[in-house]
Phi, psi and omega in degrees: 000315179297323177301311178305312182294322177298314178299322174295310174306313173307316178299314182304314182291328180276337185276177178245146186289145180302151181297334180291340187262000175284141180269151186305134172086352183286329188267320187242359185241149178299144182283130176299150171293161182295127180099337186281137182248133178259131188265137179290144181304146174285127180266129188227130173246131188235123174260119192223153172280148177231144187249005181228156176282343175253132185206159182299133181261162178301131182080356182290174200303316185290303182313307182302319176295316171304312175301320177298319185281327176258008179057048185232167164235122192242136167247126189250130177250105171267130180238130178306131185303328177302328189245011191298313185299319173301316185289322181295324179287324180290323176297320187293309180301329187290336188079354182260088188254154178284173180294316185229128191230119174289126174263111180287331180228102188291348178251010181289139186303328185292318178288311179305315179297319184287325181292318183297323183278001180086026184282338187234145177296144169268116193279336195304322183289338186268342190292330183299335185275004186231136194296328177264314181295335175297343177264020177302143178291128182297321179300319181281323170306318179291318179299319189262007176279164170245106192046051175087000180241139186259126187245019179178163175272118182296151171264097187305139181222166187295130183274319182267054201270340187266153182180199185249128174249134187209163179279109185300311183297328174295309182301322172297315189295327183258007165071040180242157178265162173300143190289140177247334185237165173298322178299319181295319179299310178297326178294322183298309188297318179300317186293319178303323183276327193250346193249025175043068187289333178267005175060024182262012178080354187248154174270066186234027184232159170213174190290291187233141177260136174235166184226182183324138172272120181244346180079008179261177186305327182274001186286129179313318178296313185297347177271312190288330185299325179306326173308333184262007173103003183285131186294173174269099176072304179230144170230169176263134180221110189051039174092357190237142185286127173230148176300154181303323187287352178263014173259144179294337182293331184303315181296320187300307184302322178291320175306320180289319180295318172306311178301317173296327178286314183297329183263010175064033178272348172236164185291130181302333192266015184315323192280348175245355187284134181291132182294343181292330185258013189306316189274347185310312180295334176281320175294323181274007175074028174266318182239160183245349183217147167225135177252110183196202170292143187283344182287354177294324184306319179293317182296321181289317183300318183297320181289319176295317182296318177300318178296311182302318178295324177292331172279359180081018180240091191250139178294154165293159183305131182080357171270160175214167180275333188255154169218168183225151163221168176280231178282169173244152190289144171278190178299340187257005177079007178268138176269141186217123184239138175277125183265162167284180171291336171094357180215152174243083179074185182208160171259119185250158184234111182298142177280332183292336184260315176257094191284329186252155176297322180293320174295316179306321181295319176300320181298310182298319177298323171301313183294324180290317180301320192291349179276356177294142185306320182294323178280337168293323181291319175309306187283341179270326189233343179096212183264137177295135184092337180252304188254344176206165170234168183249127175247091196064242171266006183254150184275135172239092177302150175293162185261009173276099183294320177306311174306308186294320178293319183275345182237348186228300187312131175109326183298330178301344182296341180265009173280136179263333185055052171241131007275348176192177171284112184249356185286181176284158186226164172285156180304130181257151174280159182309316186294317176298325179292320178296318183304311177302321180292324181286316180298323177297308180302321179309325186303333180293333184256008188288148174255104186287157171264110185288349175266004189301316178291357188268136174262109186263127176287318180299316176305318179297326181281316191237015184304305179309312189293311184297316178294321177296330173296317180289317179299310178305318182296315189288328174297309184300315179302308186299323182271357178089015178280335175226157173261187181297328176295322173296323176292320180290332187289321185288320183286338176284322169308314176306309179298320186292328185282350185147346187295322172308315183295317180291325173301314183297317181288325178290331179281331175288321177297325184293316184289323175291329183277335187301145175295000000 
């Protein structure tokens, strides 16, 4: 019996345990240190817009790398961008929501209603606990809020994007420096009209090209009016919110625009000119200035260079035809810049899917981690050696567009860029570098709209009509169809058509939001 027992023990030590007795992770995975706990991967379903018919699939190389780095399992719900709003509303109504949901319009009535009813987590109180999200821009947080509360993480975009774009070669030809004041700006336009800046001996140029007046943030007038001290859509007067056109500086700005029109320093057809053709007069050598987003300069410069190259006239390396400045100073010496909203939609987290605060915090930690430089680079360009190579510090994407579309493009839609874009970049030209510097410098001088967070019932119903009254009146004033008395009469029509109700409602919302 003793011999039999010894033989059994020896056999047990020499054999291997059956596969069925292995514990998960014991054979092929590293064993955790004593006392160390491994956290289960976080399951995420992310609904995003896509702009191509080909897109990264679940488990494809870049997605797999993202999962490994963030300890997640990710399912991507891609929706064609053209139909995203419809799909968003259908999904919202269905109640079957993803873990993270791209919201294209933070002020859309469907989202506002859902957020106010408690369908989404309010992220504001939690941002301070995350190294990147805690650096969110206060202006953009306010712009993307619903009555002061943030129901998603905004996808950051350049805030100080607007400025003055001009022909650098023309400015040198007329012997002037980049404008620093409103008077300088006027003198540049006048020189571009009268001093033959292109040197062809003909009277065939003018100062600045303008397009249809829409009253939106990209309108040339809406950028320039701030130089005179006009508020951004709404301003405070004796502690009360008032619309911009009821400030005296608004009329002063219009008088300046009328002067430019009367002296033929701007195109006579500005009120009907299609914005799709905005850049053409500058490219073609007819006009020298555009007041718009400053990144327009590089796009125009590329077109001029392409045309010049075809004609056998190439500039030396690093030279460019265009240049940019931010705002110009008003009569008080102050710089004022019209900001963009600073964001392109947001990523919201539904409470019906993410039920516990603990899980919600893990989702926020994931979104926070995506702002690390390596992950911004991963989601923007893919894997080094597969989707791009490095030339110094700069990314050089591979030329296989099918590979990029199927494994990389579109993944950057989940990036929020808070506090900024910190990933690797493709090599930039001197002009593009200057554009970025101007955009960054502009942020110090932005004029915020104090009414941006408010959702107005009156404006929802009558906003288009009210805007048209003001837009039509300012065009008629600039071209001389009405005088200042006619302008003031139009302002009164605005009040009688619903403007007074709007002012009352906005001030009620403002008083409720005040600390």
